[in-house]
VEXKEBA-778609 format. One line per 10 residues: number of its first residue (from 1); for each residue x, y, z of C-alpha. Coordinates in nm, 2 decimals. Layout:
NUM) X/Y/Z  ...
//
This chain:
1) 6.23/-4.75/-2.23  5.86/-4.84/-2.15  5.71/-4.68/-1.84  5.44/-4.96/-1.82  5.44/-5.31/-1.96  5.18/-5.38/-2.23  4.97/-5.60/-1.99  4.96/-5.33/-1.72  4.87/-5.06/-1.98  4.57/-5.26/-2.10
11) 4.44/-5.31/-1.75  4.49/-4.94/-1.68  4.28/-4.85/-1.99  4.00/-5.08/-1.89  4.00/-4.93/-1.54  3.99/-4.58/-1.68  3.70/-4.67/-1.91  3.50/-4.81/-1.62  3.57/-4.50/-1.42  3.45/-4.27/-1.70
21) 3.15/-4.49/-1.77  3.04/-4.46/-1.40  3.09/-4.09/-1.37  2.97/-4.00/-1.71  2.63/-4.16/-1.66  2.31/-3.95/-1.60  2.26/-3.79/-1.26  1.89/-3.86/-1.29  1.91/-4.24/-1.27  1.94/-4.50/-0.99
31) 2.08/-4.85/-1.04  2.18/-5.13/-0.81  2.54/-5.01/-0.84  2.45/-4.64/-0.83  2.22/-4.59/-0.53  2.17/-4.28/-0.32  2.20/-4.26/0.06  2.08/-3.98/0.29  2.14/-3.69/0.23  2.23/-3.74/-0.14
41) 1.98/-3.65/-0.42  1.94/-3.69/-0.79  1.80/-3.43/-1.03  1.59/-3.46/-1.34  1.77/-3.39/-1.67  1.61/-3.05/-1.71  1.68/-2.96/-1.35  1.31/-2.92/-1.25  1.28/-3.19/-0.98  1.49/-3.35/-0.71
51) 1.46/-3.70/-0.56  1.61/-3.77/-0.22  1.56/-3.77/0.15  1.38/-3.50/0.34  1.22/-3.42/0.67  0.88/-3.24/0.69  0.85/-2.92/0.90  0.87/-2.98/1.27  0.97/-3.34/1.22  1.30/-3.54/1.26
61) 1.17/-3.84/1.06  1.33/-3.90/0.72  1.14/-3.98/0.40  1.22/-4.04/0.04  1.04/-3.79/-0.18  1.03/-3.58/-0.50  1.02/-3.20/-0.48  1.06/-2.89/-0.71  1.42/-2.80/-0.75  1.38/-2.44/-0.87
71) 1.12/-2.32/-0.61  1.27/-2.18/-0.29  0.97/-2.30/-0.07  1.02/-2.68/-0.06  0.71/-2.85/-0.20  0.71/-3.23/-0.19  0.49/-3.38/-0.46  0.54/-3.75/-0.39  0.65/-3.96/-0.09  0.77/-4.32/-0.10
81) 0.78/-4.45/0.26  0.48/-4.24/0.38  0.38/-4.48/0.66  0.72/-4.61/0.75  0.96/-4.32/0.81  1.33/-4.35/0.88  1.42/-4.25/1.23  1.77/-4.13/1.14  1.98/-4.03/0.84  2.10/-4.38/0.75
91) 1.85/-4.45/0.47  1.93/-4.58/0.12  1.73/-4.57/-0.20  1.84/-4.85/-0.44  1.74/-5.12/-0.68  1.71/-5.46/-0.51  1.83/-5.79/-0.64  1.49/-5.88/-0.78  1.47/-5.54/-0.97  1.24/-5.35/-0.74
101) 1.30/-5.00/-0.62  1.34/-5.01/-0.24  1.40/-4.79/0.06  1.63/-4.95/0.32  1.72/-4.86/0.67  2.06/-4.90/0.84  2.00/-5.27/0.90  1.91/-5.32/0.53  1.55/-5.37/0.62  1.30/-5.29/0.34
111) 1.08/-5.00/0.46  0.92/-4.95/0.12  0.92/-5.12/-0.22  0.78/-5.07/-0.57  0.65/-5.43/-0.50  0.65/-5.56/-0.85  0.60/-5.93/-0.90  0.71/-5.92/-1.26  1.02/-5.70/-1.20  1.33/-5.72/-1.42
121) 1.68/-5.79/-1.29  1.93/-5.50/-1.35  1.64/-5.25/-1.39  1.70/-4.88/-1.33  1.49/-4.59/-1.19  1.49/-4.25/-1.36  1.35/-3.92/-1.25  1.18/-3.75/-1.54  1.13/-3.38/-1.59  0.76/-3.42/-1.54
131) 0.83/-3.52/-1.18  0.75/-3.88/-1.26  0.98/-4.15/-1.11  0.98/-4.45/-1.34  1.12/-4.80/-1.31  1.23/-4.95/-1.64  1.39/-5.26/-1.78  1.74/-5.25/-1.91  1.65/-5.36/-2.26  1.28/-5.28/-2.35
141) 1.27/-4.93/-2.21  0.91/-4.98/-2.11  0.79/-4.85/-1.77  0.75/-5.14/-1.52  0.63/-4.90/-1.25  0.59/-4.52/-1.21  0.52/-4.29/-0.92  0.24/-4.11/-1.12  0.04/-4.43/-1.09  0.10/-4.43/-0.71
151) 0.04/-4.06/-0.62  0.05/-3.90/-0.28  -0.14/-3.57/-0.23  -0.04/-3.39/-0.55  -0.20/-3.41/-0.90  0.07/-3.33/-1.16  0.05/-3.24/-1.53  0.01/-3.56/-1.75  -0.06/-3.77/-1.44  -0.38/-3.99/-1.48
161) -0.63/-4.01/-1.20  -0.83/-4.32/-1.31  -1.08/-4.59/-1.22  -1.17/-4.92/-1.38  -1.54/-4.99/-1.36  -1.48/-5.36/-1.42  -1.19/-5.45/-1.19  -1.24/-5.17/-0.94  -0.87/-5.07/-0.97  -0.82/-4.69/-0.89
171) -0.55/-4.43/-0.90  -0.64/-4.17/-0.64  -0.49/-3.89/-0.44  -0.46/-3.92/-0.06  -0.39/-3.64/0.17  -0.12/-3.61/0.43  -0.22/-3.65/0.79  -0.09/-3.30/0.86  0.19/-3.07/0.73  0.44/-3.25/0.95
181) 0.33/-3.60/0.88  0.30/-3.73/0.51  0.14/-4.06/0.62  -0.20/-4.13/0.46  -0.46/-3.89/0.60  -0.84/-3.90/0.62  -0.91/-3.76/0.27  -0.89/-3.91/-0.07  -0.99/-3.79/-0.42  -1.06/-3.96/-0.75
191) -1.30/-4.05/-1.03  -1.64/-4.21/-0.99  -1.84/-4.35/-1.28  -2.20/-4.44/-1.22  -2.40/-4.32/-1.51  -2.17/-4.02/-1.57  -1.81/-3.96/-1.46  -1.76/-3.72/-1.17  -1.47/-3.62/-0.95  -1.51/-3.68/-0.58
201) -1.34/-3.61/-0.25  -1.40/-3.85/0.04  -1.36/-3.81/0.41  -1.29/-4.16/0.51  -1.57/-4.35/0.33  -1.81/-4.06/0.33  -1.85/-3.82/0.03  -1.71/-3.48/0.11  -1.73/-3.29/-0.22  -1.83/-3.37/-0.58
211) -1.77/-3.19/-0.91  -2.09/-3.27/-1.09  -2.10/-3.47/-1.42  -1.84/-3.42/-1.69  -1.99/-3.29/-2.02  -1.68/-3.35/-2.23  -1.55/-3.00/-2.16  -1.60/-2.92/-1.80  -1.75/-3.06/-1.48  -2.08/-2.88/-1.47
221) -2.09/-2.85/-1.09  -1.75/-2.67/-1.06  -1.81/-2.30/-1.01  -1.67/-2.09/-1.29  -1.49/-2.37/-1.46  -1.44/-2.16/-1.77  -1.21/-2.14/-2.07  -0.90/-2.13/-1.84  -0.95/-2.50/-1.79  -1.06/-2.59/-2.14
231) -0.72/-2.58/-2.29  -0.58/-2.85/-2.06  -0.83/-3.09/-1.90  -0.95/-3.42/-2.04  -1.15/-3.72/-1.92  -1.10/-4.02/-2.14  -1.30/-4.35/-2.17  -1.06/-4.61/-2.32  -1.36/-4.83/-2.40  -1.21/-5.11/-2.19
241) -1.36/-5.01/-1.86  -1.10/-4.75/-1.76  -1.18/-4.38/-1.73  -0.89/-4.15/-1.66  -0.87/-3.77/-1.59  -0.56/-3.56/-1.67  -0.45/-3.22/-1.76  -0.17/-3.04/-1.94  -0.16/-2.66/-1.97  0.04/-2.58/-2.28
251) 0.00/-2.21/-2.23  0.14/-2.20/-1.87  0.50/-2.09/-1.84  0.53/-2.16/-1.47  0.46/-2.47/-1.24  0.10/-2.56/-1.18  -0.04/-2.85/-0.97  -0.34/-2.96/-0.76  -0.29/-3.05/-0.40  -0.54/-3.24/-0.17
261) -0.45/-3.08/0.17  -0.49/-3.23/0.51  -0.83/-3.05/0.56  -0.98/-3.22/0.25  -0.97/-2.92/0.02  -0.84/-2.96/-0.34  -0.63/-2.65/-0.43  -0.50/-2.54/-0.76  -0.16/-2.38/-0.70  0.10/-2.20/-0.92
271) 0.43/-2.03/-0.87  0.52/-1.75/-1.11  0.81/-1.61/-0.91  1.00/-1.92/-0.81  0.97/-1.82/-0.44  0.62/-1.91/-0.32  0.30/-2.09/-0.41  -0.03/-1.90/-0.48  -0.38/-2.05/-0.48  -0.58/-1.98/-0.80
281) -0.88/-2.21/-0.72  -1.01/-2.43/-0.44  -1.28/-2.69/-0.45  -1.43/-2.59/-0.11  -1.47/-2.21/-0.12  -1.78/-2.19/0.10  -1.98/-2.40/0.34  -2.22/-2.48/0.05  -1.94/-2.68/-0.13  -1.95/-2.95/0.15
291) -2.15/-3.24/0.02  -2.53/-3.25/0.10  -2.50/-2.95/0.33  -2.87/-2.89/0.32  -3.00/-3.25/0.30  -3.25/-3.40/0.06  -3.45/-3.14/-0.15  -3.26/-2.86/0.02  -3.07/-2.59/-0.17  -2.76/-2.41/-0.05
301) -2.68/-2.05/-0.13  -2.37/-1.90/0.03  -2.50/-1.55/-0.04  -2.80/-1.61/0.19  -2.84/-1.62/0.56  -2.91/-1.89/0.66  -2.74/-2.06/0.37  -2.99/-2.35/0.35  -3.35/-2.34/0.23  -3.60/-2.59/0.10
311) -3.67/-2.60/-0.27  -3.99/-2.44/-0.37  -4.28/-2.68/-0.30  -4.09/-2.84/-0.01  -4.08/-2.79/0.36  -3.84/-2.89/0.64  -3.87/-3.26/0.75  -3.79/-3.16/1.11  -3.88/-2.80/1.16  -3.72/-2.77/1.51
321) -3.38/-2.91/1.39  -3.40/-2.69/1.08  -3.45/-2.38/1.28  -3.16/-2.46/1.50  -2.93/-2.48/1.19  -2.92/-2.86/1.16  -3.02/-2.91/0.80  -2.91/-3.27/0.75  -3.26/-3.41/0.77  -3.35/-3.21/0.46
331) -3.70/-3.13/0.32  -4.01/-3.32/0.21  -4.26/-3.24/-0.06  -4.55/-3.03/0.06  -4.81/-3.13/-0.20  -4.82/-3.48/-0.35  -4.76/-3.51/-0.73  -5.05/-3.60/-0.97  -4.98/-3.97/-0.99  -4.97/-3.99/-0.61
341) -5.30/-3.82/-0.58  -5.45/-4.07/-0.84  -5.32/-4.36/-0.64  -5.49/-4.22/-0.33  -5.82/-4.19/-0.51  -5.82/-3.80/-0.50  -5.86/-3.57/-0.80  -5.56/-3.60/-1.03  -5.69/-3.42/-1.33  -5.45/-3.12/-1.29
351) -5.11/-3.21/-1.43  -4.78/-3.15/-1.26  -4.54/-2.89/-1.40  -4.18/-2.79/-1.36  -4.02/-2.50/-1.16  -3.71/-2.37/-1.34  -3.41/-2.30/-1.12  -3.12/-2.12/-1.30  -2.74/-2.14/-1.24  -2.76/-2.45/-1.03
361) -2.52/-2.72/-0.93  -2.74/-3.02/-1.01  -2.82/-3.31/-0.77  -2.61/-3.62/-0.72  -2.74/-3.97/-0.81  -2.86/-3.87/-1.16  -2.98/-4.11/-1.42  -2.89/-4.06/-1.79  -3.09/-4.07/-2.12  -3.00/-3.99/-2.47
371) -3.34/-3.81/-2.52  -3.35/-3.46/-2.65  -3.45/-3.17/-2.43  -3.83/-3.18/-2.50  -3.83/-3.56/-2.48  -3.64/-3.53/-2.15  -3.92/-3.32/-2.01  -4.20/-3.54/-2.13  -4.02/-3.86/-2.01  -3.99/-3.71/-1.66
381) -4.36/-3.62/-1.65  -4.46/-3.97/-1.76  -4.25/-4.13/-1.49  -4.42/-4.09/-1.15  -4.09/-4.14/-0.97  -3.91/-3.86/-1.16  -3.86/-3.56/-0.93  -3.65/-3.34/-1.16  -3.46/-3.32/-1.48  -3.18/-3.12/-1.64
391) -3.04/-3.10/-1.99  -2.69/-3.03/-2.10  -2.59/-3.04/-2.47  -2.26/-3.21/-2.38  -2.43/-3.47/-2.16  -2.79/-3.52/-2.27  -3.09/-3.58/-2.05  -3.04/-3.62/-1.67  -3.35/-3.72/-1.48  -3.36/-3.78/-1.11
401) -3.58/-4.06/-0.97  -3.43/-4.04/-0.62  -3.41/-3.75/-0.38  -3.24/-3.43/-0.49  -2.92/-3.40/-0.29  -2.62/-3.16/-0.29  -2.81/-2.90/-0.48  -2.64/-2.55/-0.48  -2.73/-2.21/-0.62  -2.44/-2.04/-0.80
411) -2.39/-1.67/-0.86  -2.26/-1.75/-1.21  -2.22/-2.07/-1.41  -2.41/-2.39/-1.34  -2.70/-2.51/-1.55  -3.09/-2.50/-1.53  -3.26/-2.75/-1.31  -3.63/-2.83/-1.35  -3.80/-2.94/-1.03  -4.13/-3.12/-1.06
421) -4.41/-2.97/-0.86  -4.78/-3.03/-0.81  -5.01/-2.80/-1.01  -5.12/-2.61/-0.70  -4.76/-2.52/-0.61  -4.72/-2.38/-0.96  -5.03/-2.16/-0.91  -4.86/-2.03/-0.59  -4.56/-1.96/-0.80  -4.79/-1.75/-1.04
431) -4.93/-1.57/-0.74  -4.58/-1.49/-0.62  -4.51/-1.34/-0.96  -4.82/-1.12/-0.94  -4.72/-1.01/-0.59  -4.37/-0.93/-0.71  -4.50/-0.72/-1.00  -4.74/-0.53/-0.77  -4.46/-0.47/-0.52  -4.24/-0.34/-0.79
441) -4.51/-0.09/-0.91  -4.56/0.03/-0.56  -4.19/0.05/-0.51  -4.15/0.26/-0.83  -4.43/0.50/-0.71  -4.28/0.53/-0.36  -3.93/0.59/-0.51  -4.08/0.87/-0.73  -4.23/1.03/-0.43  -3.90/1.01/-0.24
451) -3.71/1.16/-0.53  -3.97/1.45/-0.55  -3.94/1.52/-0.18  -3.56/1.49/-0.19  -3.54/1.74/-0.47  -3.77/1.98/-0.28  -3.55/1.95/0.02  -3.23/2.00/-0.19  -3.39/2.31/-0.35  -3.46/2.45/0.00
461) -3.11/2.38/0.11  -2.97/2.55/-0.21  -3.19/2.85/-0.15  -3.08/2.87/0.21  -2.71/2.85/0.11  -2.77/3.11/-0.15  -2.92/3.34/0.11  -2.62/3.29/0.33  -2.39/3.38/0.05  -2.59/3.69/-0.02
471) -2.56/3.79/0.34  -2.18/3.73/0.32  -2.15/3.92/0.00  -2.35/4.21/0.15  -2.12/4.23/0.44  -1.82/4.20/0.21  -1.96/4.49/0.01  -1.93/4.70/0.33  -1.57/4.59/0.37  -1.28/4.74/0.19
481) -1.18/4.40/0.05  -1.52/4.35/-0.12  -1.38/4.34/-0.47  -1.51/4.13/-0.76  -1.22/3.88/-0.73  -1.30/3.80/-0.36  -1.67/3.79/-0.44  -1.60/3.53/-0.71  -1.40/3.33/-0.45  -1.67/3.34/-0.20
491) -1.92/3.21/-0.46  -1.72/2.89/-0.48  -1.69/2.84/-0.10  -1.90/2.56/0.04  -2.17/2.68/0.28  -2.28/2.45/0.57  -2.60/2.49/0.76  -2.63/2.51/1.13  -2.82/2.18/1.16  -2.56/1.99/0.97
501) -2.27/2.12/1.18  -2.46/2.06/1.50  -2.52/1.70/1.39  -2.16/1.62/1.31  -2.03/1.77/1.64  -2.30/1.61/1.86  -2.47/1.95/1.92  -2.13/2.11/2.00  -2.09/1.87/2.29  -1.81/1.94/2.54
511) -1.65/1.60/2.47  -1.59/1.72/2.11  -1.43/2.05/2.21  -1.07/2.08/2.09  -0.99/2.41/2.25  -1.07/2.78/2.30  -0.93/3.07/2.10  -0.99/3.44/2.07  -1.25/3.37/1.81  -1.43/3.12/2.02
521) -1.44/2.75/2.09  -1.33/2.49/1.84  -1.51/2.15/1.80  -1.42/1.83/1.63  -1.67/1.68/1.39  -1.70/1.41/1.12  -1.89/1.46/0.80  -2.10/1.18/0.64  -1.82/1.10/0.39  -1.59/1.03/0.69
531) -1.38/1.34/0.66  -1.28/1.49/1.00  -1.33/1.86/1.05  -1.27/2.13/1.30  -1.56/2.38/1.35  -1.46/2.72/1.49  -1.76/2.89/1.64  -1.77/3.26/1.71  -1.84/3.32/2.08  -2.07/3.61/2.19
541) -1.81/3.70/2.45  -1.53/3.72/2.19  -1.36/4.05/2.11  -1.38/3.95/1.75  -1.68/3.98/1.54  -1.82/4.00/1.18  -1.51/4.19/1.06  -1.27/3.92/1.16  -1.50/3.65/1.04  -1.54/3.81/0.70
551) -1.17/3.88/0.68  -1.08/3.52/0.74  -1.33/3.39/0.49  -1.20/3.63/0.22  -0.83/3.58/0.29  -0.81/3.20/0.33  -1.09/3.08/0.11  -0.87/3.03/-0.19  -0.52/2.99/-0.04  -0.37/2.65/-0.13
561) -0.04/2.56/0.04  0.07/2.25/0.23  0.17/2.47/0.52  -0.16/2.67/0.55  -0.46/2.52/0.71  -0.74/2.46/0.46  -1.08/2.63/0.50  -1.35/2.39/0.39  -1.65/2.62/0.43  -1.84/2.85/0.66
571) -2.18/2.90/0.82  -2.38/3.21/0.90  -2.73/3.18/1.04  -2.88/3.44/1.26  -2.63/3.51/1.54  -2.42/3.21/1.46  -2.10/3.24/1.26  -1.88/2.94/1.21  -1.57/2.84/1.01  -1.51/2.48/0.90
581) -1.14/2.37/0.87  -0.96/2.05/0.80  -0.89/1.87/1.13  -0.54/1.86/1.26  -0.47/1.55/1.47  -0.19/1.70/1.69  -0.37/2.03/1.76  -0.15/2.34/1.80  0.22/2.39/1.85  0.18/2.56/2.19
591) 0.05/2.23/2.34  0.39/2.09/2.27  0.57/2.39/2.42  0.36/2.38/2.74  0.35/2.00/2.78  0.67/1.85/2.93  0.57/1.50/2.80  0.50/1.61/2.45  0.82/1.81/2.44  1.01/1.49/2.43
601) 0.84/1.39/2.10  1.00/1.68/1.92  1.36/1.59/1.84  1.57/1.83/1.65  1.48/1.70/1.31  1.11/1.74/1.38  1.16/2.09/1.52  1.37/2.20/1.22  1.10/2.06/0.98  0.84/2.27/1.18
611) 1.05/2.58/1.16  1.11/2.53/0.79  0.74/2.46/0.72  0.63/2.78/0.90  0.88/2.97/0.69  0.75/2.82/0.36  0.39/2.90/0.46  0.49/3.26/0.54  0.69/3.29/0.21  0.38/3.18/0.02
621) 0.17/3.45/0.20  0.42/3.73/0.14  0.55/3.65/-0.21  0.41/3.34/-0.39  0.03/3.37/-0.35  -0.18/3.58/-0.58  -0.25/3.81/-0.29  0.02/3.96/-0.06  -0.10/3.88/0.29  0.03/4.00/0.63
631) -0.08/3.75/0.90  -0.04/3.99/1.20  -0.10/3.71/1.46  0.17/3.45/1.40  0.21/3.26/1.73  0.25/2.91/1.86  -0.13/2.86/1.92  -0.19/2.95/1.55  0.04/2.68/1.42  -0.15/2.36/1.38
641) 0.02/2.02/1.35  -0.11/1.73/1.14  -0.07/1.35/1.20  0.29/1.37/1.08  0.37/1.69/1.27  0.37/1.90/0.96  0.30/2.27/1.05  0.00/2.46/0.91  -0.05/2.83/0.97  -0.41/2.91/1.08
651) -0.63/3.19/1.21  -0.64/3.47/0.94  -0.90/3.68/1.12  -0.64/3.96/1.17  -0.47/3.92/0.84  -0.45/4.20/0.59  -0.42/4.20/0.21  -0.15/4.43/0.06  -0.17/4.59/-0.28  0.10/4.53/-0.54
661) 0.29/4.86/-0.46  0.21/4.85/-0.09  0.49/4.78/0.15  0.34/4.87/0.49  0.02/5.00/0.64  -0.09/5.18/0.96  -0.38/5.10/1.19  -0.53/5.27/1.49  -0.67/4.94/1.61  -0.37/4.73/1.73
671) -0.47/4.37/1.77  -0.26/4.07/1.82  -0.06/3.90/2.10  0.21/4.08/2.29  0.53/3.88/2.30  0.49/3.81/1.93  0.42/4.17/1.81  0.69/4.37/1.65  0.78/4.70/1.83  0.67/4.92/1.54
681) 0.33/4.75/1.54  0.28/4.74/1.91  0.38/5.10/1.97  0.28/5.28/1.64  0.04/5.06/1.47  0.27/5.01/1.16  0.27/4.66/1.01  0.44/4.50/0.71  0.61/4.18/0.61  0.88/4.25/0.86
691) 0.61/4.24/1.13  0.55/3.87/1.05  0.93/3.81/1.03  0.95/3.94/1.39  0.68/3.70/1.50  0.85/3.42/1.31  1.18/3.49/1.49  1.00/3.47/1.83  0.85/3.14/1.72  1.18/3.00/1.61
701) 1.35/3.08/1.95  1.05/2.93/2.13  1.07/2.61/1.93  1.44/2.57/2.00  1.43/2.66/2.37  1.08/2.51/2.44  1.00/2.82/2.64  0.75/3.09/2.58  0.88/3.44/2.51  0.68/3.57/2.81
711) 0.79/3.30/3.05  1.08/3.52/3.17  0.85/3.80/3.31  0.94/3.73/3.67  1.31/3.66/3.59  1.55/3.92/3.73  1.82/3.85/3.46  1.60/3.89/3.16  1.24/4.01/3.09  1.18/3.79/2.79
721) 1.32/3.50/2.59  1.46/3.76/2.34  1.64/3.93/2.62  1.78/3.60/2.75  1.89/3.49/2.40  2.06/3.83/2.35  2.24/3.80/2.68  2.36/3.45/2.60  2.48/3.58/2.25  2.69/3.84/2.42
731) 2.82/3.58/2.66  2.90/3.35/2.37  2.68/3.08/2.54  2.40/3.02/2.29  2.39/2.65/2.40  2.21/2.78/2.72  1.92/2.88/2.50  1.88/2.53/2.36  1.63/2.28/2.51  1.84/2.01/2.68
741) 1.64/1.74/2.49  1.80/1.84/2.16  2.15/1.91/2.28  2.34/1.67/2.07  2.69/1.74/1.93  2.59/1.64/1.58  2.32/1.90/1.56  2.49/2.18/1.76  2.62/2.38/1.46  2.27/2.37/1.29
751) 2.09/2.47/1.61  2.32/2.76/1.68  2.28/2.89/1.32  1.90/2.88/1.38  1.93/3.08/1.70  2.15/3.33/1.51  1.88/3.36/1.24  1.61/3.40/1.51  1.80/3.69/1.66  1.83/3.86/1.31
761) 1.45/3.83/1.28  1.37/4.00/1.61  1.59/4.31/1.57  1.42/4.63/1.69  1.41/4.81/1.35  1.22/4.66/1.07  1.48/4.75/0.81  1.74/4.55/0.99  1.53/4.23/0.97  1.57/4.00/0.67
771) 1.28/3.91/0.44  1.13/3.56/0.47  1.29/3.44/0.15  1.63/3.54/0.29  1.55/3.38/0.63  1.48/3.05/0.45  1.80/3.07/0.26  1.99/3.13/0.58  1.82/2.83/0.75  1.92/2.61/0.45
781) 2.28/2.74/0.47  2.24/2.88/0.12  2.37/3.20/0.27  2.69/3.10/0.45  2.80/3.42/0.62  2.53/3.56/0.85  2.55/3.93/0.96  2.58/4.00/1.33  2.24/4.07/1.50  2.16/4.40/1.67
791) 2.00/4.42/2.01  1.64/4.28/1.99  1.34/4.47/2.09  1.18/4.43/2.43  1.50/4.32/2.61  1.50/4.58/2.89  1.24/4.68/3.14  1.10/5.02/3.07  0.77/5.03/3.26  0.68/4.85/3.57
801) 0.43/4.57/3.52  0.08/4.69/3.58  -0.21/4.45/3.52  -0.45/4.74/3.49  -0.26/4.94/3.24  -0.41/4.75/2.95  -0.75/4.84/3.05  -0.68/5.22/3.01  -0.59/5.19/2.64  -0.86/5.00/2.46
811) -0.72/5.09/2.12  -0.42/4.87/2.20  -0.55/4.55/2.34  -0.55/4.19/2.22  -0.88/4.04/2.11  -0.74/3.70/2.18  -0.91/3.59/2.50  -0.66/3.33/2.58  -0.36/3.56/2.56  -0.25/3.79/2.85
821) -0.16/4.12/2.69  -0.02/4.44/2.81  0.04/4.79/2.68  0.42/4.79/2.71  0.64/4.55/2.52  0.78/4.26/2.71
//
């Protein structure tokens, strides 16, 4: 049993064949039967270009155009209906009955046509991988019409910009009116052939830019048109009156094109990432590239100010306009040429000559001669109308019998231009050379004198600095730390002179004062190389003196750690003693503790980083540096903060260096700041690493609570922050110690652990306190189970406060003038 009769089967096969033929045809082709309507597109066979309908940015009008398919930033290279946009999305691109490619609107009205009079019926349009849209016959395969011969604003590879000197027919670029309107704008670009071919850009009918003549390899007036271009550009004379210019870069692996933008600039663009376009070259890089910027016989140099000047031997035609910056009137010859003097009956015996100008963009309106270079020169001299000449091996002789216009000085490239001048002007040129030579000789002598004086001054400065170091070394020799190692360190320490530091701090002006410490005032300064510094100047009223000064120089001069402030140098002249440090933008930690506004800037993360940074700096001093150093005055005002709030330990005037086998030391001169001093140091003068650990514990609790240890003095419940923290520990209410700003559930466990560590650091007996290395491990939770703290020192009132008591025991007073200190612990 047959499912289909034979006749029906044949008809079905024919229908299926037609269906496969239609859908198996190329997607890069348009025919009368296979047109595209908005928003459909076709794609070139290689997938490089799309043809279809589009709207420019900020526009609702629809146009038929070609654009790059693989580049994310839509770049239209050709537009069909530039001056007749579709007002809605009802457009059709098809082949008309007479074989023309047409754009139709909803009413089938022709908005654009290829407009061929010799079109072929049943022709087809194909989008090639070059971006060229071609209309071809159905049999011959020849191109009846192509978009490359009717370009918009884009010059593509293998496209031919041409002109026919016989018929006047031209293929030119035309700019868009603006980025939202592809209709024909004010600017156009193309080839002009007078005596020599050149590339021009026009603003309307006026010349806007010119390339200079073509020498078979490059346009000699295009700046730096080097070997990058030589592999691809060509300008061909077909010997039938047509000159055409094209390019093809065989070595480029990414899209390249030239675009004439709405401002009249020709840009060479490329895309090497498939995302965006970059500009490699532009025709108008400076004001000098605008045609005839400086008028006749004027020369433009973008490196000069003003950019325009008259050529040597010429002067402004209108001086007043010229001085106002209006150079369009140009320049006129100052001294008549020889033949002009003869015609006027004056002495013409002295011959004219030529002034050589190098690296020039030569003038427009050149003539041409096949003469060799020497012949070119003599021919120009013999012609009274010849104003200049140039010679290029690829072009030949170029004389100018008209005004020199659009002359430009390049910083590189260009060719030599020989300007004809009267003999007297050439003499002036010779005099100028003599003046230049004499000036150079005088300059060399003057420079030699300056070098001699500079060396003498440097020698004096060196001697002065050497003397300063000798004074320091002498003082160091009297100090117990004056060993050879420290002396070697001091030899390498930069020495500043008083005049230099006074200059960079504006004579230690009050406006540059950063603060006041026990050593003296600190001033901000800025060195000649731009580095900001902090200058600490010993005050005569300070309780500190040469011993503390020398101690700080010796201790910190070679310490290198990210959490220690860096000493840049020192100065000692007469009574003046100064230390030069790196500048810390956020000053000291105590400014944040005291300032309710700044407190809010310190969230818990920042506070923990500060705590951890102080700990790392202290570990370096105690264990990791070449010298074991006990700071003895660790407190909030001695912790400086940089721009990123990283902490740096400063002020080593009271620091002490320990020997290898030395664990603790005694002193009869207790100096420091009560509230931060450990009990064994404050009461007995014994100090060790555990003294610094005690101070660190106080700092840790102050940072968490944002309250000073001594701020509880008038509090009836507790005499210090340590006493308050201990009381809250016993009441199982450590949250009360925490600054409300950082009280967040997610950080509570970490904060309470830090308070626990702080209490371990401030225990009364030194042996009970952990070392700095253990403290850091505790803070990082590397040690999970923490021991229970014992009662801290200074938690109970033992002696009634008496402001005068400190005055009766001078051996136990602080030398820090900004710290209120007392004999008893508090």
